[in-house]
C-alpha positions in Angstrom: -35.9 212.3 -72.3 -32.7 212.3 -74.3 -30.7 210.0 -76.6 -27.0 210.6 -76.4 -24.6 209.1 -78.8 -20.8 209.1 -78.1 -19.5 212.7 -78.2 -22.6 214.4 -79.5 -26.1 215.1 -78.4 -28.7 213.3 -80.6 -32.2 214.3 -79.6 -34.3 215.6 -76.7 -38.0 215.1 -76.3 -40.5 216.3 -73.6 -43.2 213.8 -72.7 -46.4 214.4 -70.7 -47.8 211.0 -70.1 -50.2 209.8 -67.4 -49.5 206.4 -65.7 -51.1 205.8 -62.3 -48.8 205.2 -59.3 -47.7 201.6 -59.0 -49.1 201.0 -62.5 -47.7 200.2 -65.9 -47.9 201.7 -69.3 -46.3 201.8 -72.8 -45.0 204.9 -74.5 -44.0 205.0 -78.1 -40.8 207.1 -78.4 -40.4 209.0 -81.7 -36.7 208.7 -81.8 -34.1 207.1 -84.1 -30.9 205.4 -83.0 -27.7 206.1 -84.9 -26.2 203.1 -86.7 -22.8 203.7 -85.1 -21.7 204.7 -81.6 -22.5 203.9 -78.0 -25.9 205.4 -77.4 -27.9 205.7 -74.2 -31.5 206.6 -73.6 -31.8 208.8 -70.5 -35.3 209.4 -69.0 -35.6 212.2 -66.6 -38.4 212.6 -64.0 -39.7 216.0 -63.0 -42.2 217.1 -60.4 -45.3 218.1 -62.3 -47.1 220.0 -59.5 -45.3 221.9 -56.8 -45.4 221.0 -53.1 -44.7 223.1 -50.0 -41.0 222.0 -50.2 -40.4 221.7 -54.0 -41.1 223.8 -57.0 -42.8 222.4 -60.1 -40.3 220.9 -62.6 -37.9 219.9 -59.8 -35.7 217.0 -61.1 -36.6 213.9 -59.2 -34.2 211.4 -60.8 -33.4 209.7 -64.1 -32.9 206.2 -65.6 -30.3 205.3 -68.3 -30.6 202.4 -70.8 -28.0 201.3 -73.3 -29.5 201.1 -76.8 -28.7 198.5 -79.4 -27.4 199.4 -82.9 -25.3 197.9 -85.7 -21.9 199.2 -84.3 -22.2 199.9 -80.5 -18.5 200.8 -80.1 -17.6 204.2 -78.9 -16.4 205.7 -82.1 -13.7 207.9 -80.5 -12.3 205.0 -78.7 -12.3 202.9 -81.9 -10.4 205.7 -83.6 -7.8 205.8 -80.8 -7.5 202.0 -81.0 -6.7 202.1 -84.7 -3.1 202.4 -85.7 -2.1 205.6 -87.4 -0.2 205.1 -90.7 3.3 206.5 -90.7 6.6 206.1 -92.5 8.6 206.0 -89.2 10.6 202.9 -88.6 11.2 201.5 -85.1 14.7 200.7 -83.9 15.9 199.4 -80.5 19.1 199.9 -78.5 19.7 197.4 -75.7 21.9 197.1 -72.7 21.7 195.3 -69.4 19.3 197.7 -67.8 17.3 199.3 -70.6 15.6 198.9 -74.0 15.6 202.3 -75.8 13.0 202.4 -78.6 13.1 205.0 -81.3 10.1 205.7 -83.6 11.5 207.9 -86.3 13.4 211.0 -85.3 10.9 212.5 -82.8 9.9 209.7 -80.4 12.1 207.9 -77.8 10.9 205.5 -75.1 13.1 204.0 -72.4 12.0 200.7 -70.9 13.5 199.5 -67.6 14.3 195.8 -67.8 14.6 195.6 -63.9 11.1 197.0 -63.2 9.4 195.8 -66.4 8.0 199.3 -67.0 8.7 202.5 -68.9 10.7 205.2 -67.2 11.0 207.6 -70.2 8.5 208.8 -72.8 10.0 211.5 -74.9 8.0 212.9 -77.9 9.1 215.9 -80.0 12.0 216.6 -77.6 9.7 216.7 -74.5 9.9 214.2 -71.7 6.3 213.7 -70.4 7.1 211.5 -67.5 8.2 213.2 -64.3 8.7 209.8 -62.6 9.0 206.2 -63.9 5.8 204.3 -64.6 4.5 202.0 -61.8 2.1 199.1 -61.3 -0.4 200.2 -58.8 -2.5 198.3 -56.2 -2.8 200.9 -53.5 -5.4 203.6 -52.8 -5.7 206.1 -50.0 -8.2 204.3 -47.6 -11.7 205.7 -47.6 -13.8 206.0 -44.4 -15.4 202.7 -45.4 -12.0 201.1 -45.7 -11.2 201.7 -42.0 -11.4 197.9 -41.3 -10.0 196.4 -44.4 -7.1 198.9 -44.5 -5.6 197.1 -41.5 -5.4 193.9 -43.6 -4.0 195.9 -46.6 -1.3 197.5 -44.5 -0.4 194.2 -42.8 0.0 192.8 -46.3 2.3 195.9 -47.1 0.1 196.9 -50.1 1.1 200.5 -49.4 4.7 199.6 -49.9 4.3 197.6 -53.1 6.8 197.8 -56.0 7.2 196.1 -59.4 10.1 193.8 -60.2 10.9 192.1 -63.5 12.5 188.7 -63.7 13.1 188.4 -67.4 12.4 190.6 -70.4 12.8 189.9 -74.1 12.6 192.4 -77.0 12.2 191.7 -80.7 10.8 193.5 -83.8 8.0 191.7 -85.6 6.2 193.1 -88.7 7.6 196.5 -87.9 6.4 196.5 -84.3 8.5 196.2 -81.1 7.3 193.5 -78.8 8.6 193.4 -75.2 7.6 190.4 -73.2 8.4 189.2 -69.8 7.5 188.1 -66.3 7.2 190.3 -63.3 5.6 190.7 -59.9 4.1 193.1 -57.6 5.9 192.6 -54.3 6.5 194.3 -51.0 9.1 194.1 -48.2 9.1 191.0 -46.0 6.2 189.2 -47.8 6.0 186.8 -50.7 5.0 188.0 -54.2 1.5 189.5 -54.1 0.9 189.3 -57.8 2.6 187.4 -60.6 2.3 189.1 -64.0 3.0 188.1 -67.5 3.2 191.3 -69.6 3.5 192.1 -73.3 4.2 195.6 -74.5 3.6 196.4 -78.2 5.0 199.6 -79.6 3.8 200.5 -83.1 5.6 202.9 -85.6 3.1 205.7 -84.7 4.5 205.7 -81.1 1.4 204.0 -79.5 2.0 201.6 -76.7 -0.4 198.7 -76.1 0.0 196.5 -73.0 -1.5 193.2 -72.2 -1.2 191.7 -68.8 -2.2 188.4 -67.3 -2.3 188.8 -63.5 -2.4 186.0 -60.9 -2.9 186.9 -57.2 -1.5 184.9 -54.3 -4.8 183.9 -52.5 -3.1 184.2 -49.1 -3.5 188.0 -49.6 -6.7 190.1 -49.0 -8.7 191.6 -51.8 -6.9 194.3 -53.7 -7.7 198.0 -53.4 -7.1 198.4 -57.1 -5.0 197.2 -60.0 -3.6 199.3 -62.8 -0.8 201.5 -64.1 0.2 204.8 -62.5 1.9 207.6 -64.4 3.3 210.9 -63.3 2.8 213.2 -66.3 4.1 216.7 -66.7 1.6 219.1 -64.9 0.9 220.8 -68.2 -1.5 218.0 -68.9 -4.2 219.8 -67.0 -7.3 219.3 -69.1 -9.2 216.0 -69.3 -11.8 214.6 -71.7 -13.3 211.2 -71.2 -16.2 209.0 -72.1 -17.5 207.2 -69.1 -19.7 207.7 -66.0 -19.5 211.3 -64.8 -19.4 214.2 -64.2 -18.9 213.4 -60.5 -16.8 210.6 -59.2 -18.0 207.0 -59.9 -17.1 203.6 -58.6 -18.4 200.1 -59.3 -20.9 200.4 -56.5 -21.2 204.2 -56.3 -22.3 205.5 -59.7 -26.1 205.9 -59.8 -25.9 209.7 -59.6 -23.8 209.9 -62.8 -24.4 209.0 -66.4 -22.5 207.8 -69.4 -21.3 210.5 -71.7 -18.5 212.7 -72.9 -17.2 214.8 -70.0 -14.6 217.5 -69.8 -12.9 219.0 -66.8 -9.7 220.6 -65.6 -7.6 218.4 -63.4 -8.1 220.4 -60.2 -11.9 220.1 -60.7 -11.7 216.3 -60.6 -10.6 216.2 -57.0 -13.4 215.6 -54.5 -12.4 217.6 -51.5 -13.4 215.4 -48.6 -12.7 216.8 -45.1 -10.5 213.8 -44.4 -8.3 213.0 -47.5 -9.0 209.7 -49.1 -9.4 208.0 -52.4 -11.6 210.2 -54.6 -12.4 211.4 -58.1 -12.2 208.1 -60.0 -14.5 207.3 -63.0 -15.6 203.9 -64.0 -16.8 202.2 -67.2 -14.7 204.4 -69.4 -14.0 203.9 -73.1 -11.2 206.5 -73.4 -9.3 209.3 -71.6 -7.6 212.2 -73.3 -5.3 214.6 -71.4 -4.4 217.8 -73.2 -1.1 219.6 -72.6 0.4 222.7 -74.2 1.7 220.9 -77.3 1.0 217.2 -76.7 -1.9 215.0 -75.8 -1.9 211.8 -73.8 -4.7 209.3 -74.5 -5.7 205.9 -73.2 -8.3 203.6 -74.7 -9.3 200.0 -74.3 -11.3 197.3 -76.1 -12.9 196.8 -72.7 -13.9 199.7 -70.5 -11.6 200.7 -67.6 -11.5 203.0 -64.6 -9.2 206.0 -64.2 -8.2 208.7 -61.8 -6.4 212.0 -62.5 -5.3 214.2 -59.7 -2.7 216.7 -58.6 -2.2 214.7 -55.4 -0.5 211.3 -54.9 -2.3 208.5 -53.1 0.6 208.6 -50.6 -0.2 212.2 -49.8 -3.9 211.4 -49.5 -3.1 208.5 -47.1 -0.7 210.5 -44.9 -2.7 213.7 -44.3 -5.6 213.9 -41.9 -7.1 217.2 -43.0 -7.9 218.4 -46.5 -6.2 221.8 -45.9 -2.9 220.0 -45.3 -2.7 218.5 -48.8 0.2 219.5 -51.1 0.1 219.0 -54.9 3.0 216.8 -56.0 3.8 219.0 -59.0 2.7 216.4 -61.6 -0.5 215.2 -63.1 -1.0 211.8 -61.5 -2.8 209.4 -63.8 -4.1 206.0 -62.6 -5.3 203.7 -65.4 -7.1 200.9 -63.6 -8.3 197.5 -64.6 -10.7 198.0 -61.6 -11.0 199.3 -58.1 -12.4 197.6 -55.1 -15.9 198.9 -54.3 -16.5 201.7 -51.8 -19.1 199.9 -49.7 -20.4 201.0 -46.3 -18.2 199.2 -43.9 -17.5 202.2 -41.6 -20.9 201.5 -40.0 -22.4 198.7 -42.1 -21.7 195.3 -43.5 -18.6 194.2 -45.4 -18.3 195.0 -49.0 -20.6 192.8 -51.2 -18.7 190.0 -53.0 -19.8 191.3 -56.4 -17.9 194.5 -55.9 -14.7 193.0 -54.5 -11.5 193.0 -56.5 -10.6 189.5 -55.3 -10.3 187.4 -58.4 -7.4 184.9 -58.5 -6.6 185.7 -62.1 -7.6 188.4 -64.6 -6.4 190.1 -67.8 -5.8 193.8 -68.3 -5.2 195.5 -71.7 -5.0 199.2 -72.5 -3.5 201.3 -75.2 -1.6 204.6 -74.6 -1.1 207.2 -77.3 1.1 210.3 -77.2 1.0 212.9 -80.0 
């Protein structure tokens, strides 16, 4: 049994209790819970006596329970969500196509008024975006998506793009506020999503986005919704607090546990024989990607899902064999409000309603920090 709190291990205790099969019992646990931090009790079950097929002390499984304390926030996420004090002053240059935001002398962001998204994030003289930011509703179909993917492709989800209709920029209390209306659309079909977005840039260079999203109910459930970034490939090391260390989805997570996990980007790709969506992590409080000189971080007041990969979803969609995959040359980051569940529809029933991304309206908020 262990109690894990945020980024550090709290305690570990071995128990040797006897409770009959199909029976019940009470065990008093000699542990204390920290006042601050997201803490989980994990109970591991080991085989006491060996069998012809298993050795003694073979791990049989575990359970995980969220513990209650005075401040149950993940403390690293809370730190990332707190604005850093700085003497830098924000200024904005504007033309018909762009808002260019300067935070002091070392940070310049370029916001495209036609797409409603950033296409340049330059910090300390280094541009970290290899391609403009995107809104993202597509995923490379899994084996279990073999039926719903026909509906997704008929709806042109795989050809989606963002379009802004109006954008406004002003400075309030030393912060830049960019507000506007936009959509996720695709060729030959009506708007898939209508989005009201507010971007708030603070003097420390952090970007917080709030989106209200409404789906046209004529369209099928969404594969995912979120923001996709193509970061410089030097951001090759990840730290996150969520369900890991293996991939996890809303309906495919029992083998993982909440905790602080670290991995290199190439290690986060699950190499299925047929390329498909893989490597995401759900119920995350924060993500930190470390580069040579800079770090990129994301955190939310509510948990989110993310995926980091050397491959694009287009590459995973197009290729039929894993050995054909070619890295895109960037670190591809998907910060998701949610993904549709994985399900078992290749040979079983349709995805259960509770795991579908099919709400008519939802809100997504996340903060991005580059330093």
